[in-house]
ZAMARGU-4260 file (C-alpha; in steps of 0.2 Angstrom, whole numbers, plus 5000, padded with zeros to 4 digits):
<rodrens>
0) 4758/5383/4632 | 4776/5377/4639 | 4778/5358/4632 | 4779/5351/4649 | 4760/5356/4653
5) 4755/5351/4635 | 4764/5333/4638 | 4754/5332/4653 | 4737/5335/4646 | 4740/5325/4632
10) 4744/5311/4643 | 4729/5312/4655 | 4717/5313/4641 | 4725/5294/4636 | 4716/5290/4652
15) 4728/5276/4653 | 4727/5272/4671 | 4708/5270/4670 | 4709/5258/4654 | 4721/5248/4664
20) 4712/5248/4682 | 4696/5241/4671 | 4695/5220/4669 | 4699/5222/4649 | 4713/5235/4651
25) 4720/5222/4663 | 4718/5207/4653 | 4726/5216/4640 | 4740/5219/4652 | 4741/5200/4657
30) 4741/5195/4638 | 4756/5204/4632 | 4766/5200/4650 | 4763/5182/4643 | 4765/5182/4625
35) 4780/5194/4623 | 4798/5182/4625 | 4788/5167/4619 | 4792/5167/4602 | 4807/5173/4591
40) 4822/5161/4597 | 4829/5144/4596 | 4828/5132/4610 | 4839/5139/4623 | 4851/5125/4635
45) 4849/5117/4647 | 4830/5115/4650 | 4823/5121/4633 | 4836/5110/4624 | 4830/5093/4629
50) 4813/5099/4632 | 4811/5101/4614 | 4820/5086/4610 | 4805/5076/4619 | 4792/5087/4612
55) 4800/5081/4594 | 4799/5062/4599 | 4779/5067/4602 | 4778/5073/4585 | 4787/5059/4577
60) 4782/5044/4588 | 4767/5050/4598 | 4768/5038/4612 | 4762/5044/4627 | 4770/5031/4640
65) 4790/5032/4637 | 4797/5050/4633 | 4812/5048/4619 | 4826/5060/4619 | 4837/5057/4602
70) 4831/5040/4602 | 4835/5034/4618 | 4821/5032/4633 | 4822/5049/4644 | 4811/5045/4661
75) 4815/5061/4669 | 4799/5067/4670 | 4781/5062/4664 | 4776/5065/4647 | 4762/5078/4649
80) 4768/5094/4646 | 4778/5086/4632 | 4763/5079/4625 | 4752/5097/4626 | 4767/5105/4618
85) 4767/5095/4603 | 4749/5098/4600 | 4751/5116/4601 | 4766/5112/4587 | 4754/5104/4576
90) 4742/5117/4576 | 4753/5132/4576 | 4767/5125/4567 | 4763/5131/4551 | 4763/5149/4555
95) 4778/5149/4566 | 4793/5138/4569 | 4791/5122/4579 | 4799/5127/4593 | 4790/5142/4595
100) 4774/5134/4591 | 4778/5121/4605 | 4784/5135/4617 | 4765/5143/4614 | 4761/5129/4627
105) 4769/5138/4641 | 4760/5152/4640 | 4744/5142/4638 | 4749/5134/4656 | 4755/5151/4664
110) 4737/5157/4659 | 4729/5144/4665 | 4738/5145/4683 | 4734/5165/4682 | 4715/5161/4681
115) 4715/5148/4697 | 4727/5160/4706 | 4714/5172/4705 | 4698/5159/4709 | 4708/5154/4725
120) 4709/5173/4729 | 4690/5177/4728 | 4686/5161/4735 | 4695/5165/4751 | 4692/5185/4751
125) 4673/5183/4747 | 4675/5189/4731 | 4689/5202/4732 | 4708/5202/4726 | 4707/5191/4710
130) 4716/5206/4701 | 4728/5209/4714 | 4733/5191/4716 | 4735/5191/4697 | 4746/5207/4697
135) 4757/5203/4712 | 4761/5186/4704 | 4765/5194/4689 | 4777/5207/4698 | 4788/5192/4703
140) 4803/5194/4696 | 4808/5175/4696 | 4794/5170/4686 | 4796/5181/4672 | 4809/5173/4664
145) 4805/5154/4667 | 4786/5158/4662 | 4792/5161/4645 | 4803/5144/4643 | 4798/5127/4635
150) 4801/5119/4655 | 4788/5107/4662 | 4788/5117/4679 | 4777/5128/4670 | 4764/5113/4670
155) 4768/5108/4687 | 4764/5128/4691 | 4747/5127/4684 | 4743/5110/4692 | 4747/5116/4709
160) 4736/5133/4707 | 4722/5121/4701 | 4725/5111/4717 | 4724/5126/4729 | 4708/5132/4720
165) 4701/5115/4726 | 4708/5116/4743 | 4703/5135/4744 | 4684/5130/4740 | 4684/5113/4747
170) 4678/5118/4764 | 4661/5123/4755 | 4659/5115/4738 | 4664/5096/4738 | 4661/5094/4722
175) 4669/5108/4714 | 4682/5106/4726 | 4686/5088/4724 | 4687/5090/4705 | 4699/5104/4706
180) 4710/5097/4719 | 4710/5079/4709 | 4712/5089/4693 | 4727/5097/4699 | 4736/5083/4708
185) 4735/5074/4692 | 4742/5088/4681 | 4756/5092/4692 | 4761/5072/4694 | 4759/5071/4675
190) 4771/5085/4672 | 4784/5082/4686 | 4781/5067/4695 | 4779/5067/4715 | 4784/5083/4720
195) 4768/5091/4715 | 4754/5078/4722 | 4767/5077/4737 | 4765/5095/4741 | 4744/5095/4738
200) 4744/5079/4748 | 4754/5087/4762 | 4745/5103/4762 | 4729/5094/4761 | 4733/5082/4777
205) 4736/5097/4788 | 4723/5110/4783 | 4710/5100/4796 | 4722/5108/4809 | 4709/5123/4806
210) 4691/5122/4810 | 4686/5127/4793 | 4692/5111/4786 | 4687/5101/4798 | 4670/5096/4793
215) 4662/5080/4782 | 4662/5093/4767 | 4681/5094/4766 | 4681/5077/4769 | 4672/5072/4754
220) 4682/5084/4743 | 4697/5075/4749 | 4687/5059/4744 | 4682/5066/4727 | 4698/5072/4723
225) 4708/5055/4726 | 4694/5047/4713 | 4699/5060/4703 | 4715/5060/4703 | 4721/5041/4703
230) 4714/5035/4687 | 4724/5045/4676 | 4740/5044/4689 | 4737/5024/4689 | 4736/5023/4670
235) 4754/5028/4665 | 4762/5021/4679 | 4755/5005/4675 | 4757/5008/4658 | 4775/5012/4659
240) 4778/4997/4672 | 4770/4986/4658 | 4782/4992/4645 | 4797/4991/4655 | 4798/4988/4674
245) 4817/4994/4673 | 4811/5010/4665 | 4799/5012/4680 | 4812/5010/4693 | 4822/5021/4684
250) 4810/5035/4685 | 4802/5031/4703 | 4819/5026/4710 | 4832/5037/4702 | 4823/5051/4696
255) 4811/5054/4711 | 4816/5046/4727 | 4835/5048/4721 | 4836/5065/4717 | 4826/5069/4733
260) 4835/5059/4743 | 4853/5064/4733 | 4860/5045/4729 | 4856/5051/4711 | 4868/5064/4709
265) 4864/5077/4697 | 4877/5091/4703 | 4862/5102/4707 | 4868/5103/4725 | 4868/5122/4732
270) 4877/5131/4748 | 4866/5131/4761 | 4850/5143/4765 | 4850/5144/4745 | 4832/5145/4744
275) 4832/5158/4760 | 4842/5171/4749 | 4836/5168/4730 | 4819/5170/4737 | 4824/5189/4743
280) 4824/5194/4724 | 4813/5179/4716 | 4799/5183/4727 | 4800/5201/4727 | 4787/5211/4729
285) 4776/5196/4734 | 4787/5191/4748 | 4787/5208/4758 | 4769/5209/4756 | 4767/5192/4761
290) 4777/5196/4776 | 4766/5210/4781 | 4752/5201/4780 | 4757/5189/4792 | 4763/5202/4804
295) 4747/5210/4804 | 4739/5195/4806 | 4749/5192/4821 | 4746/5208/4830 | 4728/5204/4826
300) 4727/5188/4835 | 4711/5181/4828 | 4717/5185/4810 | 4726/5168/4805 | 4714/5159/4818
305) 4698/5166/4811 | 4703/5170/4792 | 4704/5156/4779 | 4714/5168/4767 | 4729/5166/4779
310) 4727/5147/4783 | 4727/5138/4765 | 4741/5150/4756 | 4753/5149/4774 | 4750/5129/4775
315) 4754/5127/4757 | 4770/5141/4758 | 4776/5131/4773 | 4774/5113/4765 | 4782/5118/4748
320) 4795/5126/4756 | 4800/5113/4769 | 4799/5099/4754 | 4812/5110/4743 | 4823/5115/4758
325) 4824/5095/4763 | 4827/5089/4744 | 4846/5087/4738 | 4843/5094/4724 | 4841/5113/4722
330) 4839/5127/4708 | 4829/5143/4709 | 4817/5135/4694 | 4809/5125/4708 | 4803/5140/4718
335) 4787/5143/4705 | 4776/5134/4715 | 4780/5144/4731 | 4775/5161/4722 | 4758/5155/4723
340) 4753/5154/4741 | 4764/5168/4743 | 4754/5180/4731 | 4738/5175/4740 | 4745/5180/4755
345) 4750/5194/4750 | 4734/5199/4741 | 4726/5196/4757 | 4737/5208/4768 | 4734/5222/4756
350) 4720/5228/4766 | 4729/5235/4780 | 4745/5241/4771 | 4749/5256/4775 | 4747/5270/4762
355) 4768/5274/4760 | 4769/5257/4756 | 4761/5259/4739 | 4770/5275/4736 | 4788/5266/4740
360) 4784/5253/4726 | 4778/5264/4715 | 4793/5274/4716 | 4804/5259/4715 | 4794/5253/4700
365) 4797/5270/4690 | 4816/5272/4696 | 4820/5254/4694 | 4812/5249/4678 | 4815/5268/4668
370) 4833/5265/4670 | 4834/5247/4666 | 4824/5251/4652 | 4835/5265/4648 | 4849/5255/4648
375) 4841/5244/4637 | 4838/5256/4624 | 4857/5263/4626 | 4863/5247/4625 | 4855/5243/4609
380) 4859/5259/4601 | 4877/5255/4606 | 4878/5240/4597 | 4868/5246/4581 | 4879/5259/4579
385) 4895/5254/4587 | 4896/5270/4600 | 4901/5274/4614 | 4916/5264/4607 | 4919/5254/4625
390) 4901/5247/4626 | 4900/5241/4608 | 4916/5231/4610 | 4912/5224/4627 | 4897/5218/4619
395) 4906/5211/4603 | 4916/5200/4616 | 4899/5190/4620 | 4896/5186/4602 | 4912/5190/4590
400) 4906/5196/4573 | 4888/5199/4577 | 4881/5213/4566 | 4866/5222/4572 | 4852/5227/4560
405) 4837/5237/4566 | 4822/5227/4561 | 4806/5241/4559 | 4793/5230/4565 | 4802/5225/4580
410) 4809/5243/4583 | 4790/5249/4581 | 4784/5236/4595 | 4796/5243/4607 | 4794/5262/4604
415) 4775/5258/4606 | 4779/5249/4623 | 4790/5263/4630 | 4779/5276/4625 | 4764/5266/4634
420) 4773/5263/4650 | 4778/5282/4651 | 4761/5286/4649 | 4757/5275/4662 | 4770/5282/4672
425) 4764/5299/4670 | 4746/5296/4675 | 4746/5283/4688 | 4741/5288/4706 | 4752/5281/4721
430) 4737/5267/4727 | 4742/5250/4729 | 4732/5243/4714 | 4741/5258/4704 | 4758/5253/4711
435) 4756/5235/4705 | 4751/5239/4687 | 4766/5251/4688 | 4777/5237/4692 | 4770/5222/4682
440) 4770/5236/4667 | 4788/5239/4671 | 4792/5223/4670 | 4781/5218/4655 | 4792/5234/4646
445) 4810/5226/4652 | 4803/5210/4643 | 4796/5217/4628 | 4813/5227/4624 | 4823/5210/4628
450) 4811/5200/4616 | 4811/5215/4602 | 4828/5223/4603 | 4841/5212/4611 | 4834/5193/4605
455) 4842/5192/4590 | 4860/5198/4597 | 4855/5186/4615 | 4850/5171/4602 | 4864/5172/4590
460) 4876/5169/4607 | 4863/5154/4614 | 4859/5145/4598 | 4869/5129/4593 | 4862/5132/4574
465) 4878/5139/4566 | 4889/5127/4577 | 4878/5112/4572 | 4876/5118/4553 | 4897/5120/4554
470) 4899/5101/4560 | 4887/5095/4547 | 4899/5102/4532 | 4914/5093/4540 | 4906/5076/4543
475) 4910/5064/4530 | 4897/5052/4525 | 4897/5039/4539 | 4886/5026/4543 | 4884/5032/4561
480) 4892/5044/4575 | 4898/5040/4591 | 4899/5051/4604 | 4907/5055/4621 | 4903/5066/4635
485) 4888/5074/4626 | 4876/5081/4636 | 4856/5081/4635 | 4851/5097/4627 | 4867/5095/4614
490) 4859/5080/4609 | 4843/5085/4606 | 4847/5101/4596 | 4859/5088/4585 | 4845/5078/4582
495) 4833/5095/4577 | 4845/5105/4568 | 4855/5091/4560 | 4845/5075/4561 | 4860/5068/4568
500) 4857/5053/4583 | 4872/5049/4591 | 4877/5032/4598 | 4884/5037/4616 | 4899/5029/4623
505) 4892/5030/4638 | 4880/5017/4633 | 4888/5006/4620 | 4905/5003/4625 | 4917/5005/4609
510) 4904/5008/4596 | 4908/5002/4577 | 4906/5021/4571 | 4918/5030/4559 | 4917/5047/4566
515) 4916/5052/4586 | 4911/5068/4593 | 4918/5073/4609 | 4911/5087/4620 | 4924/5096/4631
520) 4930/5112/4638 | 4937/5126/4630 | 4955/5128/4633 | 4959/5110/4636 | 4969/5098/4630
525) 4962/5087/4617 | 4953/5072/4625 | 4963/5054/4623 | 4954/5048/4610 | 4963/5033/4608
530) 4973/5026/4592 | 4965/5025/4573 | 4958/5043/4574 | 4960/5059/4564 | 4952/5076/4570
535) 4945/5084/4556 | 4934/5098/4564 | 4934/5108/4581 | 4920/5122/4585 | 4909/5129/4598
540) 4896/5142/4600 | 4900/5161/4596 | 4906/5169/4614 | 4905/5152/4623 | 4922/5150/4631
545) 4918/5135/4642 | 4911/5120/4629 | 4922/5114/4615 | 4916/5102/4603 | 4931/5091/4592
550) 4926/5076/4579 | 4937/5063/4574 | 4935/5051/4560 | 4943/5034/4558 | 4959/5034/4548
555) 4961/5025/4533 | 4975/5011/4535 | 4979/5009/4515 | 4989/4995/4518 | 4976/4986/4528
560) 4964/4991/4515 | 4977/4982/4500 | 4979/4968/4512 | 4960/4964/4513 | 4957/4969/4495
565) 4970/4954/4488 | 4961/4942/4502 | 4945/4946/4493 | 4951/4943/4475 | 4955/4928/4467
570) 4974/4923/4464 | 4980/4926/4447 | 4984/4911/4437 | 5001/4910/4426 | 4997/4912/4408
575) 5002/4898/4395 | 5015/4912/4387 | 5023/4917/4402 | 5041/4910/4403 | 5047/4902/4419
580) 5058/4911/4431
</rodrens>
């Protein structure tokens, strides 16, 4: 018997596709997708770093009204996500590093979002396409990396998913729909402000354009949702206003309307049609599948008019993309909520998808993720062994001095994940469900390889831990440290790694501190720091050729100190034995 035939029979005996096609196998695949890359690295800038700074404040003070970053109010977002993340940090902080324990909150919110997306699909499609919707969501290229970060957008993602389930069942179940829509609206608001309620509210008002949502049941759903959502929303906003009207105005005007309309400049402006071309890769494969679903519905002229499975996701998708397109600030991170209605549309259109589409997706997943996994393995081998030399040198430029060492538990996990994906690929058939499992498994494989083989290398280049330790070694014993141009992520990590909170010159003019920390750019001249300062340290992250940090301390004026000492001392009296001059 040839080796090829033996391997084929062995892989077929695993019956891996049948296992993954079952609910237990799919749950295991979703669990692996969610859990890998949640832990094992320090908070990375920009979003994770400042988010963890707010979580750290929740752990220290427990103030649910005013989030604080390194001792200063930070009213960019309401505090729900930071409160939940601090709860995970308290529960799992004894088992994991504090930042890893807090990051588990992201996995929790993603799991909640997937559950309610599946419920929405089942509600709209008469009990079908729940798992299909989940697989399409997990297969979106843009979701993986953001879903594993400590960012408030994952809580917004979950809130909109819950609210969409309320819209889906609100035409039939007024109480369940109202509770879900109200809870989702409140979660979205308390996670990121007015954006989530704006999307759900506008979509809810637009749905009665279709007859299925134009009845008393849906009206009661909206009324119940308002009753459920208003108390938690009002509780936080009124508490914030009672604490400080100025902070309330900062949150509402500067960080909500200001960022949307553009009069609060946060340097987040993008070229025209940014979301249009970003969605081409961010929402793949949900975007082409959703496009096919709409095209099929258009050919069948009554498709959209008679099928709620198209109506609600289409309305939410149009509203979400319109709101994002009108906003002055733009980031690919903001596209996360748009993936939910796209996945629902894509799942509804799979009924009329030609068989060749499943074949093409299956082959694309095998080749694309197979090549990506092979590149990750070969790159790691070059990193460990130093051969080929050109690849090793190219990798060393990112993090000079990094010494890669195999960690056997991570290596075993990477090997098992690779073997499982190969077995799944070998035994998989070219059905749409099989192709989606193949695609999602490929994303999970690449994420697992990054989270096991490559995470120490990436963390060494992205973490501020070593740089802050070097800074603290050069910092003299002073009562306070001033800072200039220090970013929010850096302030948060200084507080976490070094228990150092600076007095910012942007807040306090000419602070009376003995040391000054200045953030600048690499290669630029030293910034003007005024008279009386002496440079004592200069540093940056390994491989970071953009940021550069300089530490100054005040010069000691010996003449002035001697004069001050003489002024404090009593004048000497001439002794009786001294002779006159």
